[in-house]
C-alpha positions in Angstrom: -92.3 178.7 51.7 -94.4 180.4 49.1 -97.0 182.9 50.3 -100.4 181.4 50.9 -103.2 182.4 48.5 -105.0 185.5 49.8 -108.1 184.3 51.5 -110.3 186.8 49.7 -108.9 185.5 46.4 -109.6 181.9 47.3 -113.1 182.5 48.4 -113.9 184.8 45.5 -112.6 182.1 43.0 -114.3 179.3 44.7 -117.6 181.2 45.0 -117.6 182.1 41.3 -117.2 178.4 40.5 -119.8 177.2 42.9 -117.2 175.2 44.9 -118.4 176.2 48.3 -116.6 177.2 51.5 -115.4 173.7 52.4 -113.5 173.4 49.1 -112.2 177.0 49.4 -110.8 176.1 52.8 -109.2 173.0 51.4 -107.5 175.0 48.6 -106.4 177.6 51.1 -105.0 174.9 53.4 -103.1 173.4 50.4 -101.5 176.7 49.8 -100.2 176.8 53.3 -98.7 173.3 53.3 -95.7 173.9 50.9 -92.4 172.5 52.0 -89.6 174.6 50.4 -86.5 172.9 51.5 -84.9 169.5 52.2 -81.5 168.4 53.4 -78.7 170.3 55.0 -78.6 174.1 54.4 -75.9 175.2 52.0 -73.4 177.7 53.2 -73.5 181.1 51.6 -70.7 181.5 49.0 -69.5 183.7 46.2 -72.2 184.6 43.7 -75.1 184.4 46.1 -76.9 187.7 46.3 -80.3 188.9 47.3 -83.4 187.4 45.8 -84.8 189.4 42.8 -87.5 188.9 40.2 -88.4 190.8 37.1 -91.1 190.6 34.5 -90.9 191.4 30.8 -93.0 190.8 27.7 -92.2 187.7 25.7 -94.6 188.0 22.8 -98.2 187.4 21.7 -99.7 184.1 20.8 -101.3 183.5 17.4 -104.6 184.2 19.1 -103.3 187.6 20.3 -102.8 186.7 24.0 -99.9 188.5 25.8 -97.2 186.2 27.2 -94.7 187.4 29.8 -91.5 186.0 31.1 -90.6 186.1 34.8 -86.9 185.8 35.6 -86.0 185.3 39.3 -82.6 184.6 40.9 -80.9 184.0 44.2 -77.6 185.4 42.8 -76.4 182.0 41.9 -79.3 180.1 40.2 -81.5 182.0 37.7 -84.9 180.7 36.6 -86.9 182.1 33.6 -90.6 181.2 33.3 -93.3 181.9 30.7 -96.9 182.5 31.4 -97.8 180.3 28.4 -97.9 176.8 29.8 -96.4 178.0 33.1 -93.2 177.0 31.3 -89.7 176.7 32.7 -87.8 178.3 29.8 -84.3 178.6 31.3 -82.5 177.1 34.3 -79.1 178.7 34.6 -76.7 177.1 37.1 -72.9 177.2 37.7 -70.6 174.3 37.1 -67.8 173.3 39.5 -65.7 176.2 38.2 -68.5 178.7 38.6 -69.3 179.0 34.9 -73.0 179.6 34.3 -74.9 177.7 31.6 -78.6 177.1 30.9 -79.4 173.4 31.4 -83.0 173.5 30.2 -84.0 172.8 26.6 -86.3 175.5 25.1 -86.8 178.3 22.6 -86.1 182.0 22.6 -89.3 182.9 20.8 -93.0 182.2 21.2 -93.7 181.1 17.7 -91.5 178.0 18.1 -93.2 177.1 21.4 -96.5 177.2 19.6 -95.5 175.3 16.5 -92.7 172.9 17.5 -92.4 172.4 21.2 -92.6 168.8 22.5 -93.7 170.2 25.9 -90.3 171.8 26.7 -90.5 172.9 30.3 -94.3 173.0 30.4 -96.6 172.5 33.3 -98.7 169.4 32.2 -102.4 168.8 32.8 -105.1 167.9 33.2 -103.5 164.5 33.0 -99.8 164.1 32.6 -98.7 161.1 30.5 -101.0 158.8 28.6 -104.6 157.6 28.9 -105.3 154.5 26.8 -107.6 155.4 23.9 -108.3 158.7 25.7 -111.0 156.9 27.6 -111.8 156.3 31.3 -114.8 155.5 33.4 -115.5 157.4 36.7 -118.5 156.7 38.9 -120.1 154.6 36.2 -119.8 157.2 33.4 -117.3 157.0 30.5 -115.4 160.1 29.4 -113.5 160.6 26.1 -110.4 162.7 25.7 -109.4 163.4 22.1 -106.4 161.2 21.2 -103.3 163.1 20.2 -100.6 160.3 20.4 -101.6 157.6 18.1 -104.7 155.9 19.7 -104.1 157.5 23.1 -104.4 160.8 24.8 -101.1 162.4 25.9 -100.6 165.2 28.5 -104.2 166.2 28.7 -105.1 165.9 25.0 -104.5 168.2 22.0 -104.9 171.4 23.9 -103.6 170.8 27.4 -102.5 173.1 30.1 -99.1 173.5 28.3 -100.9 175.6 25.6 -102.8 177.8 28.0 -101.8 181.3 29.1 -101.8 181.2 32.9 -102.4 184.2 35.3 -99.3 184.9 37.3 -98.4 186.7 40.5 -95.1 187.2 42.3 -94.6 185.4 45.6 -91.7 186.3 47.8 -90.4 185.8 51.4 -87.2 186.5 53.1 -85.7 183.2 51.8 -87.5 182.5 48.5 -88.9 184.2 45.4 -91.0 182.9 42.5 -94.3 183.0 40.7 -97.7 181.4 41.4 -99.6 180.5 38.2 -103.3 180.0 38.1 -105.5 178.4 35.5 -109.2 177.6 35.6 -110.2 174.7 33.3 -113.9 174.7 32.5 -116.1 171.6 32.9 -115.8 169.5 29.8 -112.5 171.0 28.5 -110.7 168.2 26.5 -113.5 165.9 27.7 -112.6 166.1 31.4 -115.4 166.5 34.0 -115.6 169.3 36.5 -114.4 172.9 36.6 -110.9 172.6 37.9 -108.9 175.5 39.5 -105.2 174.8 39.5 -102.5 176.9 41.2 -98.8 175.9 40.5 -96.2 177.8 42.5 -92.5 177.8 41.5 -90.1 179.2 44.1 -86.3 179.4 44.3 -84.8 179.7 47.7 -81.4 180.7 49.1 -80.5 177.0 49.4 -80.5 176.6 45.5 -83.7 174.6 45.6 -86.5 175.1 43.1 -89.8 174.0 44.6 -92.8 173.2 42.5 -96.0 173.0 44.5 -99.3 172.0 42.8 -102.7 172.5 44.2 -106.2 172.1 42.7 -109.9 171.8 43.5 -112.9 170.7 41.4 -116.6 171.1 41.6 -117.3 167.6 40.2 -115.4 164.3 40.5 -112.6 164.2 38.0 -109.1 162.7 37.4 -105.9 164.7 37.7 -102.2 164.1 37.1 -100.0 167.3 37.2 -96.3 167.4 36.4 -93.5 169.5 34.8 -91.8 168.4 31.6 -88.5 170.2 31.8 -85.8 168.6 29.5 -82.4 168.7 31.2 -78.8 168.4 30.0 -76.5 169.0 32.9 -73.6 169.8 30.6 -75.6 172.6 29.1 -78.5 173.0 26.7 -77.4 172.2 23.2 -74.2 170.5 24.3 -75.0 167.1 22.8 -75.6 163.6 24.3 -76.4 162.9 27.9 -75.1 159.3 27.6 -72.2 159.9 30.0 -74.3 161.7 32.6 -75.0 159.6 35.7 -78.4 158.8 37.2 -79.5 157.2 40.4 -83.1 156.5 41.2 -84.8 155.4 44.4 -87.0 153.0 42.4 -87.4 149.3 43.1 -89.9 148.8 40.3 -91.3 150.2 37.1 -94.4 149.9 35.0 -93.8 148.1 31.6 -95.7 149.3 28.6 -97.3 147.9 25.5 -96.4 149.0 21.9 -98.3 152.3 22.2 -96.5 153.1 25.5 -99.5 152.3 27.7 -98.8 150.5 31.0 -99.7 146.8 30.9 -100.8 147.0 34.6 -97.8 145.1 35.8 -95.5 146.5 38.4 -92.2 144.9 37.6 -89.0 144.8 39.6 -86.0 146.6 38.1 -83.4 144.2 39.4 -81.5 142.5 36.7 -82.8 144.8 34.0 -81.6 147.9 32.2 -84.1 149.8 34.4 -82.1 149.3 37.6 -80.7 152.7 38.5 -80.6 152.0 42.3 -76.8 152.4 42.0 -75.3 155.3 40.1 -75.3 154.4 36.4 -74.4 156.2 33.2 -77.7 157.0 31.4 -76.2 155.6 28.1 -74.7 152.4 29.7 -77.7 150.2 28.7 -79.7 152.6 26.6 -79.1 150.7 23.4 -79.6 147.2 24.9 -81.9 144.9 23.0 -84.4 144.8 25.8 -88.0 144.7 24.5 -89.1 147.7 26.6 -86.2 149.8 25.3 -87.0 148.8 21.7 -90.7 149.8 22.1 -89.9 153.2 23.5 -86.7 153.8 21.5 -85.0 154.3 24.8 -86.3 155.2 28.3 -89.8 156.5 28.4 -91.1 154.7 31.5 -92.7 155.4 34.8 -90.5 154.3 37.8 -92.2 153.3 41.0 -90.6 155.2 43.9 -89.7 154.0 47.3 -91.5 155.0 50.5 -91.8 158.6 51.5 -89.6 160.1 54.2 -89.9 163.2 56.3 -92.8 165.5 55.3 -94.1 162.9 52.8 -91.2 163.6 50.5 -89.6 160.7 48.6 -85.9 160.8 47.8 -86.4 160.4 44.0 -83.3 160.9 42.0 -79.7 162.2 41.8 -78.1 163.1 38.5 -74.7 164.6 37.7 -72.4 165.4 34.8 -68.8 164.2 35.4 -67.4 166.9 33.1 -69.0 170.0 34.4 -69.6 168.7 37.9 -73.2 169.9 37.9 -75.5 167.9 40.2 -79.2 167.7 40.6 -81.2 166.0 43.4 -84.9 165.5 43.3 -87.5 164.9 46.1 -91.2 164.5 45.5 -94.5 163.6 47.3 -95.6 161.8 44.1 -95.4 157.9 43.8 -93.7 157.8 40.5 -91.3 159.5 38.1 -91.2 159.3 34.3 -87.7 159.1 32.9 -87.5 160.1 29.3 -84.4 160.3 27.2 -85.5 162.6 24.4 -86.2 159.6 22.1 -88.2 161.6 19.6 -85.9 164.6 19.3 -85.0 164.5 15.6 -82.8 167.5 14.9 -85.7 169.7 13.7 -85.7 171.7 16.9 -83.3 174.6 17.1 -83.0 175.7 20.7 -82.0 178.7 22.7 -78.3 178.3 21.9 -79.0 177.9 18.2 -78.0 174.2 18.3 -80.2 171.4 17.0 -81.7 168.9 19.5 -81.2 165.3 18.6 -82.2 162.0 20.2 -80.6 161.5 23.5 -79.7 165.1 24.1 -81.7 165.5 27.3 -83.5 163.6 30.0 -86.7 164.3 32.0 -87.6 163.5 35.6 -91.4 164.0 35.5 -92.7 163.4 39.0 -96.2 162.1 38.7 -98.8 159.5 39.4 -98.7 156.5 37.1 -99.7 156.7 33.4 -103.2 155.5 32.6 -104.1 155.2 36.3 -107.9 155.6 35.8 -107.8 152.3 33.8 -105.7 150.4 36.4 -107.4 149.9 39.8 -104.1 148.5 41.2 -102.3 151.9 40.6 -102.5 154.8 43.1 -105.7 156.7 42.4 -105.8 160.0 40.5 -109.4 160.7 41.3 -110.2 164.2 42.8 -113.6 164.9 44.4 -115.3 168.1 45.4 -114.4 169.2 48.9 -110.9 167.8 48.7 -107.8 169.6 47.6 -105.1 168.0 45.4 -101.6 169.0 46.4 -98.2 167.8 45.4 -94.7 169.0 45.9 -91.4 168.4 44.0 -88.1 169.9 44.9 -85.1 170.2 42.5 -81.9 171.0 44.4 -79.0 172.2 42.2 -75.3 171.9 43.2 -71.9 170.6 42.1 -69.7 167.7 43.0 
């Protein structure tokens, strides 16, 4: 598991924010409780080597901030991450013949991330997904987040965590390597209450598992919904449509949306609808059906309600694979939902790492999360975080082949 936060660092940060020893202890405890593996260990095979990590400059933002790229590998899977947005830039995995390709959409330069990126690979906060009209009420007080998606606030507002340069430190054990990213969001940033300290740790282990562990504390009651927005194409970034890639979800229900993609509050069964992925189904099999929800979103852009958690609080979430390359992805999470998005608004104006243009349906996301607009729906799982408590959440992506 990732190294715990050094106690001195936790106490120093908490003290500077006026969070108190109890909250510092909660954050320290969250850092210890990071599962880093699920399932049967994979046997060592050709291509696996020792765990390594390196750091290199990636560029400077338009405001002059230095952005670095950390690249870490287990000799088979290689992950590249940027300090801007704690962003997954590249995810390089072998196919069934051992050929390595990057399966994550992104850019090879900082300017495009600043000007063009629709959250490619970014860590999302303070509030992933949408809040209706950017407004919510907490403990009798109403807060306003600046709208940036029509009438609604999306992914934390116009300047969310995806646009911040995070502090980074290497974490490494005998069986894993990665980076812990830290960002302190001041009280009132984007209209959210409370000074929020967030640590997101990305680690790759020797079992080809990428673990994302989120932890956060606040000094005032607030709402929080953290996720990662990696766009995936298991055939390889820039390779075209994901229609023939297969998806299975452990999701008996989903949350229908209105015309601005805000949940109606209903939790609807997927059975008998194009949203039923409980059996392996081609992503494109029903993507163009004339279902009102698919018409509204131009495809899939919906939160799926996951089944009950299993061992360690982890829910079996999804399996996806590409029949041609043989690449396979399995996802587990402690979160109650996952947003499946099929790149509906990619319009060919994005030229990615490979030099290819990204078009509608060229990728999918599996954004593990709490439900969209939860602060305005009392029947949804709560996203409220209070002083003295630590938010923590874990998602595990396991890479392999069929």
